[in-house]
Wavefront OBJ file of the C-alpha trace (Angstrom):
o trace
v 40.038 -59.342 -27.431
v 37.160 -61.766 -27.612
v 37.585 -65.161 -25.977
v 37.491 -67.873 -28.667
v 37.354 -70.860 -26.280
v 33.988 -72.571 -26.680
v 32.222 -74.090 -23.715
v 32.248 -77.448 -25.502
v 36.034 -77.325 -25.703
v 36.244 -76.488 -21.999
v 33.882 -79.357 -21.138
v 36.034 -81.779 -23.101
v 39.252 -80.543 -21.492
v 38.028 -80.982 -17.915
v 35.725 -83.932 -18.498
v 32.627 -82.310 -17.077
v 29.214 -81.444 -18.493
v 28.165 -77.952 -17.448
v 24.650 -77.305 -16.121
v 22.408 -75.732 -18.759
v 22.095 -72.584 -16.648
v 25.858 -72.136 -16.751
v 26.024 -72.823 -20.478
v 23.463 -70.089 -21.141
v 25.351 -67.730 -18.841
v 28.628 -68.508 -20.608
v 27.158 -67.944 -24.071
v 25.389 -64.723 -23.071
v 28.470 -63.371 -21.337
v 30.911 -63.895 -24.161
v 28.416 -62.920 -26.849
v 28.527 -59.468 -25.239
v 32.240 -59.204 -26.139
v 33.377 -59.673 -22.548
v 36.443 -61.736 -21.833
v 36.099 -62.862 -18.229
v 33.683 -65.360 -16.773
v 32.730 -64.374 -13.232
v 31.672 -66.780 -10.509
v 31.153 -66.556 -6.792
v 32.048 -69.364 -4.420
v 30.357 -67.924 -1.334
v 27.556 -70.495 -1.607
v 30.135 -73.196 -0.811
v 32.518 -71.776 1.777
v 32.746 -69.334 4.649
v 36.511 -69.139 4.408
v 36.994 -65.383 4.371
v 39.797 -65.592 1.832
v 37.307 -66.903 -0.747
v 33.777 -66.052 0.285
v 33.895 -62.276 -0.159
v 35.575 -62.280 -3.547
v 34.387 -62.465 -7.118
v 36.725 -64.945 -8.786
v 37.286 -64.559 -12.481
v 37.745 -68.154 -13.530
v 39.447 -69.196 -16.727
v 39.558 -72.921 -17.346
v 42.781 -74.619 -18.245
v 42.965 -77.728 -20.390
v 45.821 -80.222 -19.963
v 47.116 -78.319 -16.915
v 49.112 -75.998 -19.181
v 48.911 -72.429 -17.923
v 51.668 -71.131 -20.223
v 49.588 -71.825 -23.352
v 46.441 -70.189 -22.043
v 45.757 -66.468 -22.226
v 44.740 -64.888 -18.931
v 42.439 -62.039 -19.933
v 42.465 -59.245 -17.420
v 40.913 -55.908 -16.547
v 42.733 -52.594 -16.695
v 45.702 -52.043 -14.358
v 46.432 -55.721 -13.776
v 49.753 -57.361 -14.584
v 49.334 -60.355 -16.880
v 52.923 -61.609 -16.713
v 53.147 -61.681 -12.922
v 49.768 -63.427 -12.647
v 50.831 -66.225 -14.998
v 54.170 -66.744 -13.250
v 52.522 -66.788 -9.832
v 50.030 -69.396 -10.975
v 52.766 -71.606 -12.402
v 54.650 -71.434 -9.115
v 51.564 -72.422 -7.118
v 50.745 -75.217 -9.561
v 54.247 -76.679 -9.268
v 54.116 -76.603 -5.483
v 50.693 -78.268 -5.346
v 51.371 -80.823 -8.091
v 47.668 -81.458 -8.484
v 45.150 -81.377 -11.317
v 44.705 -77.642 -11.853
v 41.226 -76.718 -13.045
v 41.357 -72.967 -13.240
v 43.179 -69.835 -12.300
v 41.364 -67.215 -10.222
v 41.921 -63.477 -10.105
v 40.057 -61.412 -7.540
v 40.466 -57.828 -8.651
v 37.698 -56.487 -6.389
v 39.480 -57.152 -3.089
v 42.008 -54.733 -1.617
v 44.858 -57.233 -1.751
v 44.226 -58.105 -5.437
v 44.422 -61.767 -4.493
v 45.358 -64.473 -6.955
v 44.489 -68.091 -6.508
v 44.081 -71.511 -8.005
v 41.259 -74.054 -8.002
v 42.304 -77.657 -8.468
v 41.032 -81.213 -8.124
v 42.461 -83.799 -5.740
v 40.880 -87.133 -4.793
v 37.820 -86.160 -6.789
v 37.144 -83.000 -4.756
v 37.677 -79.302 -5.494
v 40.123 -77.213 -3.454
v 41.144 -73.572 -3.556
v 44.522 -71.999 -2.903
v 44.793 -68.279 -2.154
v 48.074 -66.785 -3.297
v 48.023 -64.194 -0.521
v 46.431 -66.005 2.397
v 46.720 -69.801 2.192
v 49.582 -71.389 4.082
v 52.390 -72.631 1.882
v 51.371 -75.729 -0.097
v 48.060 -75.924 1.796
v 44.624 -75.445 0.325
v 41.030 -75.131 1.487
v 38.217 -77.537 0.646
v 35.690 -75.824 -1.630
v 33.299 -78.399 -3.083
v 32.689 -82.086 -3.653
v 32.207 -81.582 -7.379
v 32.319 -79.079 -10.193
v 28.539 -79.198 -10.280
v 28.466 -77.816 -6.727
v 30.990 -75.160 -7.721
v 28.848 -73.842 -10.550
v 25.342 -74.421 -9.255
v 24.335 -72.028 -6.465
v 21.228 -74.151 -5.818
v 23.267 -77.229 -4.910
v 22.173 -79.222 -1.882
v 25.752 -78.910 -0.614
v 25.720 -75.140 -0.373
v 26.617 -73.299 2.832
v 23.537 -72.461 4.881
v 23.008 -68.902 6.062
v 22.859 -68.319 9.803
v 19.170 -67.460 9.651
v 18.545 -70.847 8.020
v 19.978 -72.543 11.106
v 18.776 -70.229 13.878
v 15.656 -68.176 14.378
v 16.227 -64.413 14.405
v 15.680 -64.110 18.165
v 18.297 -66.787 18.931
v 21.357 -64.801 17.986
v 22.794 -61.314 17.913
v 25.853 -59.709 16.387
v 27.333 -56.261 16.727
v 30.565 -54.312 16.932
v 32.953 -56.146 19.256
v 34.834 -52.914 20.020
v 32.011 -51.395 22.052
v 32.881 -51.561 25.774
v 34.970 -48.481 26.470
v 33.338 -48.267 29.896
v 32.358 -51.060 32.281
v 28.755 -49.859 32.179
v 28.643 -50.721 28.470
v 28.514 -54.369 29.501
v 24.944 -53.945 30.724
v 23.840 -53.471 27.112
v 26.046 -56.401 26.061
v 24.368 -58.646 28.661
v 20.922 -57.658 27.427
v 21.615 -57.752 23.677
v 23.768 -60.872 23.473
v 22.370 -63.021 26.282
v 19.036 -61.938 27.765
v 17.344 -61.066 24.465
v 18.572 -64.240 22.732
v 17.546 -66.623 25.538
v 13.884 -66.842 24.467
v 12.756 -65.576 27.845
v 14.897 -68.000 29.853
v 17.055 -65.215 31.351
v 16.143 -61.860 32.850
v 18.525 -59.287 34.272
v 17.523 -57.916 37.673
v 20.657 -56.066 38.734
v 23.853 -54.925 37.053
v 26.957 -53.486 38.655
v 30.485 -53.154 37.351
v 33.877 -52.175 38.718
v 37.004 -51.047 36.908
v 39.700 -52.815 38.948
v 42.652 -51.316 37.073
v 43.677 -50.466 33.509
v 43.629 -54.154 32.510
v 40.884 -55.756 34.603
v 37.167 -55.362 35.221
v 34.611 -57.070 37.431
v 30.923 -57.602 36.718
v 28.369 -58.208 39.463
v 25.049 -59.451 38.145
v 21.757 -60.795 39.363
v 19.999 -62.894 36.734
v 16.969 -65.061 37.521
v 17.569 -64.375 41.226
v 21.079 -65.798 40.923
v 23.949 -63.553 41.976
v 27.173 -63.975 40.067
v 30.377 -62.082 39.521
v 33.316 -62.592 37.239
v 36.368 -60.743 36.004
v 37.076 -59.687 32.428
v 39.987 -58.061 30.657
v 39.564 -54.503 29.362
v 41.088 -55.465 25.974
v 41.203 -51.823 24.837
v 37.427 -51.623 24.621
v 36.803 -54.983 22.942
v 34.294 -57.424 24.420
v 36.178 -60.101 26.348
v 34.706 -63.370 25.016
v 35.350 -65.018 28.392
v 31.900 -63.612 29.152
v 30.408 -66.434 27.028
v 31.964 -69.102 29.228
v 30.777 -67.297 32.363
v 27.213 -67.039 31.084
v 27.215 -70.769 30.271
v 28.290 -71.479 33.851
v 25.285 -69.471 34.975
v 23.018 -71.562 32.728
v 24.314 -74.694 34.444
v 23.516 -73.255 37.860
v 20.011 -72.478 36.625
v 19.623 -76.047 35.275
v 19.266 -74.763 31.724
v 21.083 -77.442 29.752
v 19.404 -77.947 26.374
v 20.972 -74.819 24.890
v 24.256 -72.971 25.377
v 25.725 -69.676 24.306
v 28.327 -69.977 21.573
v 30.445 -67.492 19.657
v 29.713 -67.331 15.936
v 31.562 -65.557 13.138
v 30.708 -64.762 9.551
v 33.438 -63.871 7.058
v 31.495 -60.791 5.923
v 31.263 -59.199 9.395
v 34.727 -57.748 9.905
v 35.212 -56.955 13.607
v 31.649 -57.822 14.638
v 31.031 -60.459 17.284
v 28.087 -62.844 17.131
v 26.649 -64.964 19.943
v 23.940 -67.593 19.569
v 21.783 -69.414 22.130
v 21.783 -72.763 20.380
v 20.984 -76.427 20.905
v 23.632 -79.094 20.284
v 22.241 -79.921 16.839
v 22.234 -76.231 15.938
v 25.798 -75.838 17.203
v 26.869 -78.812 15.104
v 25.157 -77.269 12.087
v 26.813 -73.905 12.704
v 30.199 -75.598 12.929
v 29.553 -77.650 9.791
v 28.761 -74.463 7.873
v 31.815 -72.585 9.131
v 30.260 -70.188 11.665
v 32.001 -71.669 14.716
v 35.777 -71.737 14.816
v 37.336 -75.154 15.315
l 1 2 3 4 5 6 7 8 9 10 11 12 13 14 15 16 17 18 19 20 21 22 23 24 25 26 27 28 29 30 31 32 33 34 35 36 37 38 39 40 41 42 43 44 45 46 47 48 49 50 51 52 53 54 55 56 57 58 59 60 61 62 63 64 65 66 67 68 69 70 71 72 73 74 75 76 77 78 79 80 81 82 83 84 85 86 87 88 89 90 91 92 93 94 95 96 97 98 99 100 101 102 103 104 105 106 107 108 109 110 111 112 113 114 115 116 117 118 119 120 121 122 123 124 125 126 127 128 129 130 131 132 133 134 135 136 137 138 139 140 141 142 143 144 145 146 147 148 149 150 151 152 153 154 155 156 157 158 159 160 161 162 163 164 165 166 167 168 169 170 171 172 173 174 175 176 177 178 179 180 181 182 183 184 185 186 187 188 189 190 191 192 193 194 195 196 197 198 199 200 201 202 203 204 205 206 207 208 209 210 211 212 213 214 215 216 217 218 219 220 221 222 223 224 225 226 227 228 229 230 231 232 233 234 235 236 237 238 239 240 241 242 243 244 245 246 247 248 249 250 251 252 253 254 255 256 257 258 259 260 261 262 263 264 265 266 267 268 269 270 271 272 273 274 275 276 277 278 279 280 281 282 283 284 285 286
């Protein structure tokens, strides 16, 4: 069935003038007899529950979901989607802008975008805590315009390529694997500030390991947990202690995460301003 809701009617219902680029996209999309309008929100958030999904957004006038058809792709359940959205709307009691259906993700997540205090928030039906929502954007313009000044920066827009490294966190089945971890995550990202002279490791027991290192003529040793072959992130704290002993203070090692990585671990050698920027853009956990 072809969607008969005009963009002008949607603009009037939500009190917002769409960017021309979006208006052309809307007209082209529905002129091709398609009945969903697809947007991404990954330019605005690194919250994993939103950033990896294509949301199919259908705008609701007068906050009345029951009078609005939710068009869907094959194998989706229209009735359950509508009832779920009504339940979320009642619990939030906010100005609902649109319902979102993410059919591409494994969990077939449903969600709601709504406005509160002039800002846009998202609520994931599967993953948001009850009655809590995540900040998405300051305005609808930011939501629709991927070139907004308020978009999320990519890591390589904050750091140079040789300042950070990420790889599979489940990679240290043997204590000797930590030698590669030291080189990849710390020595190679330090811009020549660190060099590894000696590496030795000891498996203390099934739960504990000890590293003995000589970096920049400084001997150090510290204990890590085996963690079933996962890198123990305590190593970041220990390497920062070493930086202090070497009087390297302008930059520190910090753990970074991107919602698209899965089980990968990232570590950056970053200045305070870069760390603040990474945190602001969602790459450092609070």
